[in-house]
C-alpha positions as YAML, in Angstrom:
chain: A
units: angstrom
residues:
- id: 1
  name: MET
  ca: [-6.68, -3.66, -34.87]
- id: 2
  name: HIS
  ca: [-6.17, -2.17, -37.89]
- id: 3
  name: ALA
  ca: [-4.72, 1.43, -38.48]
- id: 4
  name: TYR
  ca: [-4.72, 3.55, -41.31]
- id: 5
  name: VAL
  ca: [-1.61, 6.19, -41.14]
- id: 6
  name: TYR
  ca: [-1.42, 9.31, -42.93]
- id: 7
  name: LYS
  ca: [0.87, 11.92, -43.85]
- id: 8
  name: SER
  ca: [0.62, 15.57, -42.95]
- id: 9
  name: SER
  ca: [0.81, 17.97, -46.21]
- id: 10
  name: ARG
  ca: [1.30, 20.80, -44.10]
- id: 11
  name: ARG
  ca: [3.30, 19.53, -40.95]
- id: 12
  name: ALA
  ca: [6.89, 17.37, -41.54]
- id: 13
  name: ASP
  ca: [7.04, 14.29, -39.97]
- id: 14
  name: THR
  ca: [3.69, 14.41, -38.39]
- id: 15
  name: TYR
  ca: [1.43, 11.26, -39.27]
- id: 16
  name: VAL
  ca: [-2.35, 10.76, -38.10]
- id: 17
  name: TYR
  ca: [-3.65, 7.15, -37.50]
- id: 18
  name: LEU
  ca: [-7.30, 6.31, -37.97]
- id: 19
  name: ALA
  ca: [-9.38, 3.44, -36.68]
- id: 20
  name: ALA
  ca: [-11.36, 3.34, -40.10]
- id: 21
  name: ARG
  ca: [-9.84, 4.46, -43.64]
- id: 22
  name: ASP
  ca: [-10.61, 7.74, -44.79]
- id: 23
  name: ASP
  ca: [-12.68, 8.53, -41.47]
- id: 24
  name: PHE
  ca: [-11.22, 12.43, -41.40]
- id: 25
  name: ASP
  ca: [-14.57, 13.30, -39.94]
- id: 26
  name: ARG
  ca: [-13.16, 11.89, -36.69]
- id: 27
  name: LEU
  ca: [-10.44, 14.91, -36.75]
- id: 28
  name: PRO
  ca: [-11.55, 18.07, -34.83]
- id: 29
  name: GLY
  ca: [-11.90, 21.01, -37.55]
- id: 30
  name: PRO
  ca: [-8.81, 23.31, -36.53]
- id: 31
  name: LEU
  ca: [-6.58, 20.15, -36.52]
- id: 32
  name: ARG
  ca: [-7.59, 19.29, -39.65]
- id: 33
  name: SER
  ca: [-7.02, 22.77, -41.03]
- id: 34
  name: GLN
  ca: [-3.19, 22.60, -39.56]
- id: 35
  name: LEU
  ca: [-2.53, 19.53, -40.85]
- id: 36
  name: GLY
  ca: [-3.55, 20.42, -44.34]
- id: 37
  name: ALA
  ca: [-3.89, 17.46, -47.08]
- id: 38
  name: LEU
  ca: [-3.74, 14.07, -45.55]
- id: 39
  name: HIS
  ca: [-2.07, 11.46, -48.13]
- id: 40
  name: PHE
  ca: [-2.24, 7.57, -47.19]
- id: 41
  name: VAL
  ca: [0.94, 5.60, -46.30]
- id: 42
  name: LEU
  ca: [0.04, 2.62, -45.35]
- id: 43
  name: GLU
  ca: [-2.33, 0.33, -43.32]
- id: 44
  name: VAL
  ca: [-1.00, -1.57, -40.23]
- id: 45
  name: ALA
  ca: [-2.08, -4.40, -37.96]
- id: 46
  name: LEU
  ca: [-1.32, -3.43, -34.36]
- id: 47
  name: THR
  ca: [-0.66, -5.41, -31.70]
- id: 48
  name: PRO
  ca: [0.67, -4.75, -27.88]
- id: 49
  name: GLU
  ca: [4.03, -6.59, -28.97]
- id: 50
  name: ARG
  ca: [4.14, -4.78, -32.57]
- id: 51
  name: LYS
  ca: [7.02, -2.50, -32.74]
- id: 52
  name: LEU
  ca: [6.55, 0.88, -34.20]
- id: 53
  name: ALA
  ca: [8.86, 3.22, -35.42]
- id: 54
  name: ARG
  ca: [8.15, 6.37, -32.92]
- id: 55
  name: GLU
  ca: [5.19, 5.41, -31.34]
- id: 56
  name: ASN
  ca: [4.06, 2.99, -28.46]
- id: 57
  name: PRO
  ca: [1.66, 0.44, -29.99]
- id: 58
  name: ARG
  ca: [-0.45, 0.41, -26.60]
- id: 59
  name: GLN
  ca: [-0.88, 4.36, -26.58]
- id: 60
  name: VAL
  ca: [-1.66, 4.17, -30.19]
- id: 61
  name: MET
  ca: [-4.20, 1.33, -30.10]
- id: 62
  name: GLU
  ca: [-6.21, 3.39, -26.91]
- id: 63
  name: SER
  ca: [-6.51, 6.83, -28.63]
- id: 64
  name: LEU
  ca: [-7.88, 4.74, -31.49]
- id: 65
  name: THR
  ca: [-10.46, 3.32, -29.21]
- id: 66
  name: GLN
  ca: [-11.42, 6.44, -27.26]
- id: 67
  name: ARG
  ca: [-10.92, 8.93, -30.25]
- id: 68
  name: GLY
  ca: [-10.70, 7.43, -33.33]
- id: 69
  name: PHE
  ca: [-7.35, 8.98, -34.24]
- id: 70
  name: HIS
  ca: [-4.23, 9.03, -33.02]
- id: 71
  name: LEU
  ca: [-1.57, 12.14, -33.85]
- id: 72
  name: GLN
  ca: [2.44, 11.02, -34.46]
- id: 73
  name: PHE
  ca: [4.45, 14.26, -34.11]
- id: 74
  name: PRO
  ca: [8.03, 14.70, -35.35]
- id: 75
  name: PRO
  ca: [10.59, 13.39, -32.70]
- id: 76
  name: SER
  ca: [11.93, 16.73, -30.56]
- id: 77
  name: ALA
  ca: [15.52, 17.74, -30.79]
- id: 78
  name: ALA
  ca: [16.05, 16.30, -27.49]
- id: 79
  name: GLN
  ca: [14.87, 12.69, -28.22]
- id: 80
  name: ASP
  ca: [16.86, 12.68, -31.87]
- id: 81
  name: PRO
  ca: [20.20, 13.10, -31.47]
- id: 82
  name: MET
  ca: [20.86, 13.80, -35.50]
- id: 83
  name: CYS
  ca: [18.72, 17.10, -34.83]
- id: 84
  name: ASP
  ca: [21.93, 18.39, -32.97]
- id: 85
  name: ASP
  ca: [24.02, 21.01, -34.90]
- id: 86
  name: TRP
  ca: [27.24, 18.81, -35.81]
- id: 87
  name: GLY
  ca: [29.34, 21.61, -37.26]
- id: 88
  name: THR
  ca: [30.71, 22.01, -40.90]
- id: 89
  name: ASP
  ca: [33.50, 20.31, -42.34]
- id: 90
  name: ALA
  ca: [34.48, 23.40, -44.52]
...
């Protein structure tokens, strides 16, 4: 299964996977307005075994099959230890 990945111009570290390139009509209107302009990042061939940086490929494939899109949100501070306040060296 192919997926086309787009980055949101309004929401940092938020990505949209689409089943068809530039098929933005799949996205609900309110969601489209929240994401702003979407910029193409990459085309990827998905398989259940494929490693993705932050997503489970099976869940992405299921979302693409059911809705035609999948949203990838930024990691929460609880999931990303680099978001912790490490203090300053000053």
